[in-house]
C-alpha positions in Angstrom: 49.7 48.9 209.0 51.9 45.9 208.9 50.8 43.1 210.8 52.7 41.5 214.0 53.8 38.7 212.2 55.6 40.6 209.5 57.9 42.5 212.2 61.6 41.6 212.1 63.4 39.9 215.1 64.3 42.0 218.3 67.8 41.2 217.7 68.1 41.9 213.7 66.4 45.2 214.5 69.2 46.1 217.0 71.9 44.8 215.1 70.3 47.4 211.6 70.0 50.2 214.1 73.0 49.9 215.7 75.1 49.5 212.2 73.2 52.4 210.3 74.1 54.7 213.7 77.6 53.8 213.8 78.4 53.8 210.0 76.2 57.2 209.5 78.0 58.8 212.6 81.7 57.6 211.5 81.2 59.0 207.4 79.6 62.6 208.8 82.5 63.3 211.3 84.8 62.2 208.8 83.6 65.0 206.4 83.4 67.9 209.3 79.7 68.7 209.0 78.1 67.9 212.5 75.6 70.4 213.5 73.6 70.1 210.2 73.8 66.5 210.1 73.0 66.2 213.8 69.8 68.2 213.2 68.9 66.0 210.0 69.1 63.3 212.2 66.6 64.6 214.5 64.2 65.1 211.7 64.2 61.9 210.1 63.7 60.6 213.8 61.2 62.6 214.4 60.2 61.4 210.7 59.5 57.8 211.5 57.9 59.1 214.5 55.4 61.0 212.4 54.8 57.8 209.7 54.3 55.5 213.1 51.7 58.1 214.9 49.9 58.6 211.5 49.4 54.9 211.3 47.3 54.7 214.8 44.6 52.5 214.6 43.0 52.4 217.7 43.8 56.3 218.1 43.2 57.9 215.2 42.7 61.4 216.5 45.6 61.4 219.1 48.1 59.8 215.8 47.1 62.4 213.7 47.5 65.5 216.0 51.0 64.1 216.8 51.9 63.3 213.4 50.8 67.3 212.5 52.6 68.6 215.5 56.2 66.8 214.2 55.3 68.1 210.7 57.6 71.5 211.6 60.5 69.6 213.1 60.5 67.4 210.6 60.9 70.0 207.9 63.4 72.4 210.0 65.7 68.9 210.4 65.4 67.9 206.6 66.3 71.9 205.9 69.4 71.9 208.0 70.7 68.3 206.3 70.6 70.3 203.1 71.1 74.2 203.1 71.9 74.3 206.2 74.9 71.8 205.6 75.7 73.6 202.1 75.7 76.9 204.3 78.4 75.4 206.5 80.5 73.8 204.0 80.5 77.4 201.9 81.5 79.0 205.0 84.6 76.1 205.2 85.5 75.7 201.7 85.1 79.2 200.2 86.7 81.5 199.1 89.2 79.4 196.6 92.2 80.9 195.8 91.6 80.8 192.6 89.1 80.3 189.7 90.8 76.9 188.8 89.9 75.7 191.8 86.2 76.5 191.9 84.8 73.0 189.9 87.2 70.9 192.3 85.6 72.8 195.6 82.0 72.9 194.3 82.1 69.1 193.4 83.8 68.6 197.4 81.2 70.6 198.3 78.0 68.6 196.6 79.5 65.5 197.9 79.9 66.3 201.5 76.2 67.7 201.3 75.2 64.1 199.8 76.9 62.2 202.7 74.8 64.0 205.1 71.2 63.7 203.0 72.6 59.7 203.2 73.5 59.6 206.4 70.1 61.4 207.6 68.0 58.8 204.8 69.8 56.0 206.6 68.4 57.3 210.0 65.1 57.5 208.8 65.6 53.9 207.2 66.6 52.1 210.4 64.2 53.7 213.0 61.2 52.8 210.9 62.6 49.5 210.8 62.0 49.3 214.4 58.5 47.5 214.4 58.5 47.7 210.5 55.8 50.8 210.8 56.4 52.1 207.0 54.3 50.7 204.4 51.9 52.7 201.8 49.1 52.8 203.7 50.9 55.1 206.7 53.0 56.9 204.4 49.7 58.2 202.5 48.0 59.5 205.5 51.4 61.2 207.3 51.1 62.6 203.7 47.9 63.9 204.4 48.7 65.1 207.8 51.4 67.1 206.8 49.6 68.2 203.5 46.7 69.8 205.9 49.1 71.0 208.8 51.2 73.0 205.8 48.2 75.2 204.4 47.5 77.7 206.8 50.8 78.8 207.1 51.8 78.6 203.7 48.6 80.6 202.9 48.7 83.2 205.1 52.1 83.6 204.1 51.5 83.9 200.6 49.0 85.9 201.6 50.9 88.8 203.7 53.5 89.2 201.0 51.5 89.3 198.1 49.4 91.9 200.0 52.8 94.1 200.7 54.0 93.9 196.7 50.1 94.7 195.6 49.9 97.3 198.2 53.4 98.6 196.5 52.0 98.9 193.2 48.5 100.4 194.8 50.6 103.1 196.6 53.4 104.3 194.0 52.3 105.6 190.3 55.9 105.5 189.2 56.3 101.7 188.8 56.9 100.5 185.1 56.3 98.0 183.2 53.4 95.5 184.5 53.4 96.8 188.1 52.0 100.0 186.8 49.3 98.0 185.1 48.7 96.3 188.0 48.6 99.3 190.4 45.7 101.1 188.3 43.5 98.1 188.4 44.5 97.9 192.1 43.4 102.2 193.0 40.5 101.6 190.4 39.1 98.7 192.8 40.1 100.1 196.0 38.7 103.8 195.2 35.7 102.1 193.9 34.6 99.6 196.6 36.2 101.4 199.9 36.8 105.1 199.2 35.2 106.8 196.3 35.3 110.5 196.2 32.8 112.6 198.2 31.4 114.6 195.1 28.2 113.2 194.8 26.0 110.1 196.1 27.8 105.9 195.5 25.2 104.4 195.5 25.5 101.3 193.4 28.6 99.5 195.0 27.3 100.7 198.5 23.7 98.9 197.7 26.0 95.5 196.4 27.7 95.2 199.2 24.5 95.8 201.5 22.9 93.5 199.4 25.6 90.4 199.5 26.2 91.3 203.5 22.2 91.1 203.8 22.0 87.6 201.9 25.3 86.2 203.7 24.1 87.5 207.1 20.5 85.8 207.0 22.1 82.6 205.4 24.4 82.3 208.3 21.5 83.0 210.8 20.1 79.9 209.2 23.0 77.5 208.9 23.2 78.1 212.4 21.5 75.9 215.1 19.9 78.8 217.1 17.0 78.2 216.5 17.4 74.7 217.4 18.6 75.1 220.6 15.8 78.2 221.0 13.0 75.6 220.1 9.7 76.6 221.7 10.5 80.1 223.5 10.0 83.7 221.9 13.5 83.3 220.8 12.6 81.3 218.4 10.0 83.6 216.9 12.2 86.5 216.9 15.4 84.7 215.2 12.3 84.1 212.6 11.3 87.4 212.5 14.3 88.6 212.0 15.8 86.1 209.3 12.5 87.3 207.6 13.6 91.2 208.0 16.6 90.5 206.2 15.4 88.7 203.3 13.1 91.7 202.3 15.8 94.2 203.4 17.7 92.2 201.0 15.2 92.4 198.2 14.8 95.7 198.6 18.1 97.0 198.4 18.6 94.4 195.3 15.2 96.1 193.7 17.6 99.8 194.0 20.7 98.9 192.8 19.1 99.7 189.2 18.4 102.9 189.9 21.2 103.2 191.4 23.4 102.5 188.1 21.0 104.7 186.6 21.8 107.2 189.2 25.3 106.8 189.2 25.9 107.2 184.8 23.5 108.6 183.5 22.4 111.9 185.5 24.8 114.3 186.5 25.9 115.9 189.3 24.0 119.2 189.1 20.9 117.7 188.1 20.8 115.4 190.8 21.5 117.8 193.3 18.6 119.8 191.9 16.4 116.7 192.1 17.2 115.6 195.8 17.5 118.8 197.5 21.1 119.8 198.5 20.5 118.2 202.3 19.6 114.8 200.8 21.8 115.2 198.6 24.7 115.6 201.0 23.5 113.6 203.4 23.6 110.4 200.4 27.1 111.5 199.8 28.1 111.5 203.0 26.5 108.0 203.6 27.6 106.3 200.8 31.2 107.2 199.9 32.3 106.9 203.8 34.7 104.8 204.7 33.6 103.2 208.1 30.0 101.9 206.5 31.9 99.9 203.7 34.4 98.4 205.7 31.8 97.1 208.0 29.9 96.2 205.1 32.9 93.8 203.7 33.5 92.5 207.1 29.8 91.7 207.5 30.4 89.6 204.2 34.1 88.1 205.3 32.9 86.6 208.4 29.7 85.9 206.7 31.1 83.3 204.7 33.5 82.2 207.0 30.6 81.1 208.9 28.7 79.3 206.6 32.0 77.1 205.3 32.4 76.4 209.4 29.1 75.3 209.6 29.1 73.4 206.3 32.3 71.1 207.8 30.9 70.2 210.7 27.9 69.4 209.6 29.9 67.0 207.4 32.1 65.3 210.7 28.6 65.9 213.1 27.7 62.3 211.9 31.1 60.7 212.7 32.8 59.4 215.3 34.6 61.6 217.6 38.0 59.7 216.8 37.1 60.7 213.2 36.4 64.0 213.9 39.4 64.7 215.7 41.8 62.9 212.8 40.1 65.2 210.5 40.3 68.2 212.7 43.8 67.9 213.8 45.9 68.9 211.3 44.0 72.3 210.8 44.6 73.0 214.3 47.8 72.2 214.2 48.5 74.4 211.5 46.2 77.1 213.4 49.2 76.3 216.6 51.9 77.0 214.3 50.3 80.0 212.9 49.8 81.5 216.3 53.4 80.5 217.4 54.8 82.4 214.4 53.5 85.3 214.6 54.4 85.8 218.3 58.2 84.7 217.2 58.7 86.0 214.2 60.9 89.2 214.7 63.3 87.6 217.0 63.8 84.2 214.9 63.8 86.2 211.5 66.7 88.1 213.0 68.9 85.2 214.8 68.9 83.6 211.2 70.1 86.3 209.2 72.8 86.7 211.7 73.9 83.2 211.6 74.0 82.9 208.1 76.0 86.4 207.8 78.5 85.4 210.1 78.9 81.5 208.4 78.9 82.8 205.1 82.9 83.5 203.9 84.5 86.7 202.8 82.1 89.7 201.4 79.2 87.2 201.2 78.4 88.0 204.8 77.9 91.4 204.9 76.5 92.1 201.5 73.5 88.8 202.5 73.1 90.9 206.2 72.3 94.4 203.2 70.3 92.6 201.1 68.1 90.8 204.0 67.4 93.8 205.7 66.3 95.6 202.3 64.3 92.4 201.9 62.3 92.6 205.9 61.9 96.4 205.9 60.2 95.8 202.4 57.8 92.6 203.2 58.0 92.9 207.4 59.2 90.0 209.5 56.0 88.2 210.0 55.5 87.7 206.3 58.6 86.6 205.6 59.1 83.9 208.2 54.9 83.3 208.1 56.3 81.8 204.6 59.5 80.3 205.6 57.8 78.2 207.9 54.9 77.1 205.6 57.9 76.1 203.4 59.8 74.4 205.9 56.3 72.2 205.8 56.4 71.5 202.2 59.6 70.3 202.5 58.3 67.7 204.7 55.7 67.3 202.7 57.1 66.8 199.7 59.6 64.9 201.3 56.4 62.5 202.7 54.8 62.2 199.1 58.0 61.0 197.8 58.0 57.9 200.0 55.0 57.1 199.7 55.3 57.3 195.3 58.2 55.2 196.0 56.4 52.7 198.2 53.0 52.9 196.0 55.5 51.9 192.7 56.2 48.8 194.4 59.9 49.9 194.5 60.3 49.1 198.4 58.3 46.3 200.1 56.2 47.0 202.4 57.9 44.1 204.6 61.6 45.6 204.4 61.3 49.2 203.4 62.7 50.4 206.7 66.0 48.3 205.8 65.5 49.4 202.3 66.3 52.8 202.7 68.4 52.4 205.2 71.2 50.0 203.4 70.6 52.2 199.7 71.2 55.7 201.8 74.4 53.8 203.4 75.8 52.5 200.2 75.3 55.8 198.7 76.9 57.8 201.5 79.6 55.7 201.2 79.9 56.9 197.3 80.4 60.3 198.0 82.0 60.2 201.2 85.0 58.2 198.8 84.8 61.4 196.5 85.7 64.0 199.5 88.8 61.3 200.0 87.6 59.6 202.7 90.0 56.3 204.0 89.7 53.6 202.5 89.0 51.3 205.7 86.1 54.0 206.7 84.9 53.4 203.2 85.1 49.4 203.2 83.6 49.3 206.1 81.0 51.3 205.1 80.1 49.4 202.3 80.1 46.2 204.5 78.0 47.9 206.7 75.4 48.6 204.2 75.2 45.0 203.1 75.2 44.3 206.4 71.9 46.0 207.0 70.1 44.8 204.4 71.1 41.3 204.9 70.2 41.0 208.7 67.1 43.1 208.3 66.0 41.1 205.5 66.8 37.9 207.4 65.5 39.0 210.6 61.8 40.0 208.9 61.7 36.5 207.5 62.1 35.0 211.3 60.1 37.3 212.1 56.9 36.1 210.2 57.3 33.1 210.4 58.7 32.6 214.6 57.2 35.9 215.6 59.7 38.9 216.7 60.8 38.1 220.4 64.2 36.6 220.0 63.7 32.8 220.3 66.5 32.9 217.0 69.4 35.3 218.3 71.9 32.8 218.3 70.8 31.9 215.0 70.9 35.9 213.9 74.0 36.6 215.5 76.1 33.3 213.9 74.5 34.6 210.0 75.2 38.4 211.0 78.9 36.9 212.0 79.5 34.9 208.9 78.1 38.1 206.6 80.8 40.1 208.6 83.5 37.6 208.0 83.7 37.0 204.6 83.1 41.0 204.0 86.2 41.5 206.4 88.1 39.3 204.2 87.1 41.0 201.5 88.3 44.2 203.0 91.4 43.0 204.0 92.3 41.5 200.4 91.0 45.1 198.6 93.2 47.1 201.1 96.5 44.6 200.7 95.8 45.2 197.0 95.1 48.9 196.9 98.2 49.4 199.1 100.5 47.6 196.9 98.7 48.7 193.4 98.7 52.6 194.3 102.4 53.6 192.5 103.0 50.3 190.8 99.9 50.1 188.7 100.4 53.2 186.3 96.5 54.8 186.8 95.4 57.1 189.7 95.2 55.8 193.3 91.1 56.7 193.2 90.7 54.5 190.4 91.9 51.8 192.2 90.0 52.4 195.3 86.7 52.5 192.8 87.4 49.5 191.2 87.9 47.8 194.4 84.9 49.1 196.1 83.2 47.9 193.0 84.8 44.5 193.5 84.1 44.2 197.3 80.2 45.2 196.5 79.7 42.6 194.0 81.3 40.2 196.4 79.3 41.1 199.1 76.1 40.8 197.0 77.0 37.2 195.6 77.2 36.5 199.4 73.7 37.3 200.0 72.2 36.0 196.8 74.0 32.7 197.8 72.8 32.3 201.5 
């Protein structure tokens, strides 16, 4: 984390935040995309808070828990600012009246979407500039926290979807191509392990499941601290007796597997019936082919393995401090909470989302989307789709944090001025794309001045904060500096506007070309001002 002396002054921080928010708001309103940009801005602020809480040193467990819980709304905001913006703009800009307008409409849509993305990035940069909370360490912790939170929902969602696909392959014999092979393999495995035909005893797989279940159960009992809790009591001897019984039972069952292989694969059914007697043959057939005993053995193995994994994790953490244990477990607990919440609201959320997208898309795209989405929901089910979507949203948040961390790791951004650097660069990008969609020259020049102002004032305030602290003792100096910057930028912008008004129509080039050249000149003037101050 950045030290106290690295924090920018209060006045410069306030100027950075105000200039960024005002410029981003003006540009977003100018392109007419308010709701996705608002959600994206909220997500950007929450991302900044997540980075801040991930860097808490004194209350690491609480900070990690808060950062984990913020990962989902951060992802929702980022998805709304990107995909949501494209959907809204598609509903406004399409359909086009002719194919000749398609390319220009696509460019217009892309530029407007990039304006929203840039505005969201600028809001994030201005937010983390408050207190200078962004550095490589906090970005790394936020990335790790988001990744751990993502694991449970994404893995469960993909598992549910894969299960539906595999179940479809298994239950359909007319699936073509690779699906037919997969279906045959799945049917064979399922039949052999869980539903063998009741025509003769199926000892091999039954004894194999029983042996694994006995071994796993014995190891799980040994891993649990039952003996320590029951030390000196009759229960301790009982636990030891149970473990011995499980050991010898597993040995006997394992020794019986080779005999079972010979019986199942080498002895004909009629000969086996005569050798065992019909009554014993039928009893063994019913016992070793019934689904219930095999399902019991399977779930015993699953629960035993889960117990061993949990105990191993707890033993690894037992010598750590309570705060460190909490910080380690918090992301997984947040992921579990997301899974539970998603399970409860999957149906209504999916229905509302499909309705919104279908109503927003233009022309025949809406009804077609509703039709196709209905088929997908019918195949996979709401829970699998929403759980996977939630995992994907968390993945978006994780990717954004990873990109932020890698950018800081390459030292492309200085830890001291990372926030103002992001805000300034994002505002410059937003102004550039806003010029593509026909935003007025006044707004364009003002945005460019604001981008340079954010960087200049932020860097100047960080330097003062390092030298004299983050208070307001140098407020007058900062205001004079910012005013001078605005004055020079205003003079340059006024001159550029005057030249633009006289040049368009008088010079035999397109008006947009004139504006682009004036923007480049103004950017150079402002950059020179920063370099010479």
